[in-house]
C-alpha positions as CSV (number, residue, x, y, z in Angstrom):
1,M,31.9,56.5,-18.1
2,E,30.9,57.1,-14.5
3,S,32.2,54.6,-12.0
4,P,29.4,52.8,-9.9
5,G,28.6,54.6,-6.8
6,P,28.1,53.1,-3.3
7,E,24.3,53.0,-3.7
8,N,24.5,51.2,-7.1
9,T,27.0,48.8,-5.7
10,V,24.8,48.0,-2.7
11,N,21.8,47.5,-4.9
12,T,23.7,45.2,-7.2
13,V,24.9,43.1,-4.2
14,A,21.3,43.0,-2.8
15,V,19.9,41.8,-6.1
16,R,22.5,39.1,-6.5
17,S,22.0,38.0,-2.8
18,S,18.2,37.9,-3.5
19,V,18.6,35.8,-6.6
20,I,20.9,33.3,-4.8
21,D,18.5,33.0,-1.9
22,S,15.7,32.4,-4.3
23,I,17.6,29.7,-6.1
24,K,18.4,28.1,-2.8
25,R,14.8,28.1,-1.8
26,L,13.7,26.7,-5.1
27,S,16.2,23.9,-5.0
28,L,15.2,22.8,-1.5
29,S,11.5,23.3,-1.6
30,G,10.5,23.8,-5.2
31,I,8.3,26.7,-6.2
32,R,7.0,28.7,-3.4
33,I,3.3,28.2,-2.8
34,P,1.3,30.9,-0.9
35,K,-0.3,29.3,2.1
36,E,-3.6,31.2,1.9
37,E,-4.0,30.5,-1.8
38,L,-3.4,26.7,-1.1
39,R,-5.9,26.8,1.7
40,Q,-8.7,28.3,-0.4
41,K,-8.1,25.7,-3.1
42,I,-8.2,22.6,-0.8
43,T,-10.6,23.6,2.0
44,M,-14.3,22.7,2.2
45,P,-16.9,25.2,3.3
46,E,-17.3,25.3,7.0
47,Y,-20.8,23.9,7.1
48,L,-19.7,20.8,5.1
49,R,-16.6,20.2,7.3
50,F,-18.8,20.4,10.5
51,A,-21.5,18.1,9.0
52,I,-18.9,15.4,8.0
53,R,-17.4,15.7,11.5
54,D,-20.6,15.3,13.3
55,S,-21.9,12.5,11.0
56,I,-18.7,10.5,11.7
57,A,-18.8,11.2,15.5
58,S,-22.5,10.2,15.8
59,K,-22.3,7.3,13.3
60,E,-25.4,8.8,11.7
61,I,-25.7,11.1,8.7
62,V,-26.8,14.5,9.9
63,S,-29.5,16.6,8.2
64,A,-28.6,19.6,6.0
65,A,-30.9,21.9,8.0
66,S,-29.0,21.4,11.2
67,H,-25.8,22.7,9.5
68,G,-27.2,25.5,7.4
69,G,-26.7,23.9,4.0
70,M,-26.6,26.5,1.2
71,T,-26.7,25.7,-2.5
72,S,-25.1,29.0,-3.4
73,I,-21.9,28.6,-1.6
74,V,-18.9,27.9,-3.8
75,G,-16.5,25.2,-2.5
76,G,-12.7,24.9,-2.9
77,E,-11.3,24.1,-6.3
78,C,-10.1,20.7,-5.3
79,P,-11.1,19.8,-1.7
80,L,-8.7,17.3,0.0
81,V,-9.2,14.9,2.9
82,V,-6.1,13.5,4.6
83,F,-5.8,10.2,6.5
84,I,-2.7,10.1,8.8
85,N,-1.2,7.3,10.8
86,S,0.3,9.6,13.5
87,K,2.3,6.6,14.8
88,S,4.2,6.3,11.6
89,G,7.1,8.4,10.6
90,G,8.7,8.2,14.1
91,R,8.7,11.6,15.8
92,H,7.4,13.4,12.7
93,G,3.8,12.0,12.9
94,P,2.3,14.4,15.5
95,A,4.1,17.4,14.0
96,L,3.0,16.5,10.5
97,K,-0.6,16.2,11.7
98,A,-0.6,19.6,13.2
99,R,0.9,21.1,10.1
100,L,-1.8,19.5,7.9
101,Q,-4.5,20.9,10.2
102,D,-3.0,24.3,10.0
103,L,-3.1,24.2,6.2
104,M,-6.7,23.0,5.7
105,G,-8.6,22.9,9.0
106,Q,-8.7,20.0,11.5
107,E,-12.0,18.6,10.3
108,Q,-10.4,17.5,7.0
109,V,-7.5,15.7,8.7
110,F,-8.4,12.3,10.2
111,D,-6.0,10.5,12.6
112,L,-6.5,6.8,11.9
113,Q,-6.1,6.2,15.7
114,N,-9.4,7.9,16.1
115,V,-11.4,7.7,12.8
116,R,-11.3,4.6,10.5
117,P,-11.5,5.1,6.8
118,N,-14.6,2.9,6.5
119,E,-16.3,5.4,8.9
120,F,-15.4,8.2,6.6
121,V,-16.7,6.3,3.6
122,E,-19.9,5.4,5.3
123,Y,-20.8,8.6,7.1
124,G,-18.5,11.3,5.8
125,L,-19.1,10.7,2.1
126,G,-22.6,9.6,2.9
127,C,-23.2,13.1,4.3
128,L,-22.0,14.8,1.1
129,E,-24.1,12.5,-1.0
130,K,-27.2,13.1,1.1
131,F,-26.8,16.8,0.9
132,A,-26.2,16.7,-2.9
133,G,-29.3,14.5,-3.3
134,N,-31.3,17.3,-1.6
135,G,-30.2,19.9,-4.1
136,D,-27.0,21.2,-2.4
137,N,-24.8,22.0,-5.5
138,C,-21.8,22.9,-3.2
139,A,-21.9,19.5,-1.6
140,K,-22.3,17.8,-5.0
141,E,-19.3,19.6,-6.5
142,T,-17.2,18.8,-3.3
143,R,-18.1,15.1,-3.6
144,E,-17.2,15.1,-7.3
145,R,-13.9,17.0,-6.9
146,L,-12.7,15.3,-3.7
147,R,-9.2,13.8,-3.6
148,I,-7.6,11.8,-0.8
149,V,-4.2,11.9,0.7
150,V,-2.8,9.2,2.9
151,A,0.1,9.9,5.2
152,G,1.5,6.5,6.3
153,G,3.1,3.3,5.1
154,D,2.0,0.8,2.6
155,G,-0.3,-0.9,5.1
156,T,-2.0,2.3,5.9
157,V,-2.4,3.1,2.1
158,G,-3.8,-0.3,1.5
159,W,-6.3,0.0,4.4
160,V,-7.7,3.3,2.9
161,L,-7.8,2.0,-0.6
162,G,-9.7,-1.1,0.5
163,C,-12.3,1.1,2.2
164,L,-12.6,3.2,-0.9
165,G,-13.1,0.1,-3.0
166,E,-16.4,-0.3,-1.2
167,L,-17.7,2.6,-3.2
168,H,-17.2,0.6,-6.4
169,K,-19.2,-2.4,-5.0
170,R,-22.1,0.0,-4.1
171,G,-22.1,2.0,-7.3
172,R,-21.2,5.2,-5.3
173,N,-19.2,6.9,-8.0
174,P,-16.8,8.7,-8.5
175,V,-14.2,7.0,-6.3
176,P,-11.8,9.7,-5.0
177,P,-8.2,9.2,-6.3
178,T,-5.5,8.9,-3.7
179,A,-2.1,10.5,-3.2
180,I,0.6,9.5,-0.7
181,I,2.9,11.1,1.9
182,P,5.3,8.2,2.7
183,L,5.8,7.6,6.5
184,G,6.5,3.9,6.4
185,T,9.7,1.8,6.1
186,G,9.5,0.4,2.5
187,N,7.0,2.8,1.0
188,D,6.7,0.8,-2.2
189,L,3.3,2.0,-3.2
190,S,4.6,5.6,-2.8
191,R,7.6,4.9,-4.9
192,S,5.5,3.2,-7.6
193,F,3.4,6.3,-8.1
194,G,6.1,8.9,-7.9
195,W,5.6,10.2,-4.3
196,G,9.1,9.1,-3.1
197,G,10.5,6.5,-0.8
198,S,11.0,8.5,2.4
199,F,9.6,11.4,4.4
200,P,11.4,14.6,3.1
201,F,14.0,16.3,5.3
202,S,12.6,19.8,4.6
203,W,9.1,18.4,5.1
204,R,7.3,21.6,6.2
205,A,7.7,23.2,2.8
206,A,7.5,19.8,1.0
207,I,4.1,19.2,2.4
208,K,2.6,22.3,0.7
209,K,4.0,21.2,-2.5
210,T,2.6,17.7,-2.1
211,L,-0.9,19.0,-1.4
212,D,-0.7,21.4,-4.3
213,K,0.5,18.7,-6.6
214,T,-2.4,16.5,-5.4
215,T,-4.9,19.0,-6.7
216,H,-3.9,18.8,-10.4
217,A,-1.7,15.7,-10.9
218,P,-3.1,13.0,-13.3
219,A,-4.5,9.8,-12.1
220,G,-3.3,6.2,-12.7
221,R,-4.7,2.7,-12.1
222,L,-3.6,0.0,-9.7
223,D,-4.6,-3.6,-9.6
224,S,-5.7,-5.1,-6.4
225,W,-5.9,-8.8,-5.5
226,N,-8.3,-10.8,-3.5
227,L,-6.7,-13.6,-1.4
228,L,-8.8,-16.5,0.0
229,I,-7.5,-19.0,2.6
230,S,-9.4,-22.2,2.9
231,M,-8.2,-24.4,5.8
232,P,-9.4,-27.2,8.0
233,S,-11.8,-25.9,10.6
234,G,-10.9,-26.2,14.2
235,V,-7.3,-24.9,13.7
236,N,-6.5,-21.7,15.5
237,L,-5.2,-18.9,13.2
238,E,-3.9,-15.6,14.6
239,A,-4.9,-13.7,11.5
240,P,-3.4,-10.2,10.8
241,Y,-5.6,-7.2,10.5
242,S,-5.7,-7.5,6.7
243,L,-7.4,-10.9,6.9
244,K,-11.0,-11.4,8.0
245,Q,-12.8,-14.6,8.6
246,S,-15.6,-15.2,6.0
247,E,-18.3,-17.6,5.1
248,E,-17.2,-20.9,3.5
249,V,-16.3,-20.4,-0.2
250,I,-16.8,-23.3,-2.7
251,L,-13.4,-24.1,-4.4
252,D,-12.9,-24.5,-8.0
253,Q,-13.5,-28.2,-8.6
254,D,-11.7,-28.4,-11.9
255,L,-8.3,-28.7,-10.2
256,K,-6.9,-32.0,-9.2
257,I,-5.7,-31.8,-5.6
258,Q,-3.0,-33.8,-3.8
259,G,-4.5,-34.0,-0.3
260,K,-8.0,-34.5,1.0
261,L,-10.6,-31.9,1.4
262,P,-11.9,-31.5,5.0
263,E,-15.6,-31.8,5.7
264,K,-15.6,-28.5,7.5
265,V,-13.5,-25.5,6.3
266,S,-12.6,-22.2,7.8
267,C,-12.1,-19.3,5.3
268,Y,-10.3,-16.0,5.6
269,Q,-10.2,-13.2,3.0
270,G,-8.2,-10.1,2.4
271,V,-6.9,-7.8,-0.3
272,F,-3.3,-6.9,-1.2
273,Y,-1.9,-4.3,-3.5
274,N,1.9,-5.0,-3.5
275,Y,2.8,-8.6,-2.8
276,F,1.9,-11.8,-1.2
277,S,4.7,-14.3,-0.1
278,I,5.2,-17.7,1.5
279,G,8.3,-19.0,3.2
280,M,11.5,-17.9,4.9
281,D,11.1,-14.2,4.1
282,A,7.7,-14.2,5.8
283,Q,9.1,-16.1,8.8
284,V,11.7,-13.3,9.2
285,A,9.0,-10.6,8.9
286,Y,6.9,-12.5,11.5
287,G,9.7,-12.6,14.0
288,F,10.6,-8.9,13.4
289,H,6.9,-7.9,13.7
290,H,6.6,-9.6,17.2
291,L,9.9,-8.3,18.3
292,R,8.8,-4.8,17.4
293,N,5.5,-5.2,19.3
294,E,7.2,-6.6,22.4
295,K,9.9,-3.9,22.4
296,P,8.5,-0.8,20.6
297,Y,11.3,1.4,21.8
298,L,13.5,-0.3,19.3
299,A,11.4,0.9,16.3
300,Q,12.2,4.6,16.1
301,G,12.2,5.0,12.4
302,P,12.9,3.4,9.0
303,I,16.7,3.1,9.5
304,S,16.5,1.4,12.9
305,N,13.7,-0.9,11.5
306,K,15.9,-2.0,8.6
307,M,18.9,-2.6,10.9
308,I,16.8,-4.7,13.3
309,Y,15.3,-6.6,10.4
310,S,18.7,-7.4,8.9
311,G,19.9,-8.7,12.2
312,Y,16.8,-10.9,12.7
313,S,17.3,-12.3,9.2
314,C,20.6,-13.8,10.3
315,K,19.2,-15.1,13.6
316,Q,16.3,-16.9,11.9
317,G,18.6,-18.8,9.6
318,W,17.7,-17.0,6.4
319,F,21.4,-16.7,5.7
320,F,23.0,-19.4,7.9
321,T,21.2,-22.7,8.4
322,P,22.1,-26.4,9.0
323,C,20.1,-27.2,6.0
324,M,22.3,-25.3,3.6
325,A,23.9,-28.5,2.4
326,D,20.6,-29.9,1.3
327,P,18.3,-26.9,0.5
328,G,15.5,-29.4,-0.5
329,L,15.0,-30.1,3.2
330,R,13.6,-26.7,3.6
331,G,12.5,-26.0,0.1
332,L,8.8,-25.1,-0.4
333,K,8.6,-27.8,-3.1
334,N,8.1,-30.3,-0.2
335,I,4.9,-28.7,1.1
336,L,3.5,-26.7,-1.9
337,K,1.9,-27.2,-5.2
338,L,1.4,-24.2,-7.6
339,H,-1.4,-23.8,-10.1
340,V,-1.7,-20.6,-12.3
341,K,-3.9,-19.2,-15.0
342,R,-2.0,-17.4,-17.7
343,L,-2.9,-14.1,-19.4
344,N,-6.2,-14.5,-21.3
345,S,-6.5,-18.1,-20.4
346,S,-9.2,-19.9,-18.4
347,E,-7.3,-23.1,-17.9
348,W,-5.3,-23.9,-14.8
349,E,-1.7,-25.0,-15.3
350,V,0.6,-26.7,-12.8
351,V,3.9,-24.9,-12.5
352,P,6.9,-26.7,-11.1
353,I,8.7,-25.1,-8.1
354,P,12.5,-25.3,-8.1
355,S,13.7,-27.5,-5.3
356,S,16.1,-24.8,-4.0
357,V,13.4,-22.1,-3.5
358,R,12.7,-21.3,0.1
359,S,10.5,-18.2,-0.4
360,I,7.9,-17.5,-3.2
361,V,6.7,-14.0,-3.9
362,A,3.7,-12.9,-6.0
363,L,4.4,-9.3,-6.8
364,N,2.0,-6.7,-8.3
365,L,4.4,-3.5,-8.4
366,H,7.8,-2.7,-9.8
367,S,8.9,-1.8,-6.3
368,Y,9.5,-4.3,-3.5
369,A,11.5,-4.1,-0.2
370,S,12.1,-0.4,-0.3
371,G,12.3,0.2,-4.0
372,R,14.0,-2.9,-5.4
373,N,12.7,-4.7,-8.6
374,P,13.5,-8.4,-8.1
375,W,11.6,-9.3,-11.3
376,G,14.1,-7.1,-13.1
377,K,14.1,-5.6,-16.6
378,L,13.9,-8.5,-18.9
379,K,15.2,-8.7,-22.4
380,S,12.6,-9.0,-25.1
381,E,14.2,-12.4,-26.3
382,Y,13.8,-13.8,-22.9
383,M,10.2,-12.6,-22.4
384,E,9.2,-14.1,-25.8
385,K,10.9,-17.4,-24.9
386,E,9.1,-17.6,-21.4
387,S,5.8,-16.1,-22.8
388,F,6.2,-13.1,-20.3
389,V,4.9,-9.6,-21.0
390,E,6.1,-6.3,-19.6
391,A,5.1,-5.9,-16.1
392,N,2.8,-3.0,-15.0
393,A,0.8,-2.2,-11.9
394,D,-2.5,-2.4,-13.9
395,D,-1.8,-5.3,-16.3
396,G,-3.9,-7.8,-14.5
397,L,-0.9,-10.0,-13.8
398,L,1.2,-11.0,-10.9
399,E,5.0,-11.8,-11.2
400,V,5.8,-15.0,-9.3
401,F,9.4,-15.6,-8.4
402,G,11.5,-17.3,-5.8
403,F,14.4,-16.7,-3.4
404,K,16.8,-19.5,-2.6
405,H,18.2,-18.0,0.7
406,G,19.2,-14.7,2.2
407,W,22.4,-14.4,0.1
408,H,20.5,-15.0,-3.1
409,A,17.9,-12.4,-2.0
410,S,20.6,-10.0,-1.1
411,F,22.4,-10.2,-4.5
412,V,19.0,-9.9,-6.2
413,M,18.2,-6.7,-4.3
414,V,21.5,-5.1,-5.4
415,E,20.7,-6.3,-9.0
416,L,23.8,-8.4,-9.3
417,I,21.6,-11.4,-10.2
418,S,17.9,-11.9,-10.9
419,A,15.3,-13.7,-8.8
420,K,14.2,-17.2,-9.8
421,H,11.4,-16.4,-12.4
422,I,8.5,-18.9,-12.0
423,A,5.5,-17.5,-13.8
424,Q,3.3,-14.5,-14.7
425,A,-0.2,-15.2,-13.5
426,A,-3.8,-13.8,-13.8
427,A,-4.9,-16.1,-11.0
428,I,-3.0,-18.4,-8.5
429,R,-3.8,-21.3,-6.3
430,F,-1.3,-22.6,-3.8
431,E,-2.0,-26.0,-2.2
432,L,-0.1,-26.7,1.0
433,R,0.2,-30.0,3.0
434,G,2.1,-30.2,6.2
435,G,4.0,-33.4,6.2
436,A,6.9,-32.8,8.6
437,W,6.0,-29.2,8.6
438,K,3.5,-28.2,11.3
439,Q,3.2,-24.6,10.0
440,S,4.4,-22.2,7.4
441,F,4.8,-18.4,7.3
442,M,3.0,-16.0,5.0
443,Q,2.8,-12.3,4.6
444,M,0.7,-9.9,2.6
445,D,1.8,-6.2,2.1
446,G,4.1,-6.5,5.1
447,E,1.6,-8.1,7.5
448,P,2.9,-11.5,8.4
449,W,1.2,-14.5,10.0
450,K,1.9,-18.1,11.0
451,Q,-0.3,-20.5,8.9
452,P,-1.0,-23.9,10.6
453,L,-0.8,-26.9,8.4
454,K,-2.1,-30.5,8.6
455,N,-0.7,-33.6,7.0
456,E,-3.9,-35.3,6.2
457,F,-5.8,-32.3,4.8
458,S,-4.7,-29.6,2.3
459,T,-4.8,-25.9,2.9
460,F,-5.6,-23.7,-0.2
461,V,-4.5,-20.1,-0.9
462,D,-6.5,-18.7,-3.9
463,I,-5.6,-15.3,-5.5
464,E,-7.6,-13.5,-8.1
465,R,-7.8,-9.9,-9.3
466,V,-10.4,-7.6,-7.9
467,P,-12.7,-6.7,-10.9
468,F,-12.1,-2.9,-10.6
469,H,-9.0,-0.7,-10.3
470,S,-7.9,1.5,-7.4
471,V,-7.4,5.1,-8.6
472,M,-4.0,6.6,-7.7
473,I,-2.7,10.2,-8.2
474,K,0.7,10.2,-9.9
475,G,3.4,12.3,-8.1
476,R,5.4,12.4,-11.2
């Protein structure tokens, strides 16, 4: 046999090196996706991009004639629109925005600092619908195939989903499904639908993979929940962005209340997708939120945020408090009455609140506080005993549980113990009376606020499911 010559040896080494490099690239970034091929798949024709841009800028739907609409043009296989919160993700926000614009054109990437999602729904999608109504087949196919990507945290995702929900109310179907690029701190919505809990380290290659997956991945459903606060008028409420003042809503009169109904009521409404909570955890979040706004240089990314949050928890007394000897002094039972409607029931039921509970959470997802599942994986015998069913994001139920204090919450989060299970509910009413408490703290999907209370009149928080699902794209 002939011994291998130098040329054969070099070729063999080169092949092995090439294989090793390919394996490394695959392990870090997944399958390589040609940039131009991706661009053709997700980019709209230029005349539609410009028409959408101009409609949003002018707050008026432009005419097809002014942009040379053509019925014979073929659009992308799966056109995408990206909403990005460029302030999220620390230093990655601006660089990610530039990368996305490079992959699909800047007209399909909307910075939420400049364009609100409701403006896109009203004027951007309205433009496509107008063109389609005038016989533009390309606009019609683009509207039907369109998918949305949100680059931001849970609050940003919820904002976009809420605006897309207006399409349901107006019968403007189909509603585009939504994928997520996680840029927030907790990213629980992203985790729940398989898009990960953090911004990837090798993000330039990963973004191409995310966009490509968005074009063909299956869709899932997500419950959303309408929250209504009815409070005595004349009380000042510094409402978060997610709550909007609304007209007075007549409360369900079938319920027996503890306090008096005020003659005049102020109402606020909002929608949440992950959780609503009352109590000490919301108080900590409120303090952290204001500290971050006063000193934004402290919030440089998810890790620093979590460190500051932990420190603030101790400062607020979540872990150490003079009331530890008598937890009832600060237990929510003193100010709160809970009514629920069970699955497939139209009757309200009073649910007792354990005296030691200082925080109550109504949870919609499996993921809470950066990927934890405080409801836990319950055994079938226990679920049957408590009349619980398996929890899912589209089951029409909220899991209601309590935390006793910071140590209890910490042990729950590392799954050493479970949270205090209270109920599974298809609808919820909280009735709050002040007594010695002049205020309570609440939060909804990470947005906290201080809720004023009165002793003589009750404040009500009503939660019921929105009658349609949000459509989410599954990352895995």
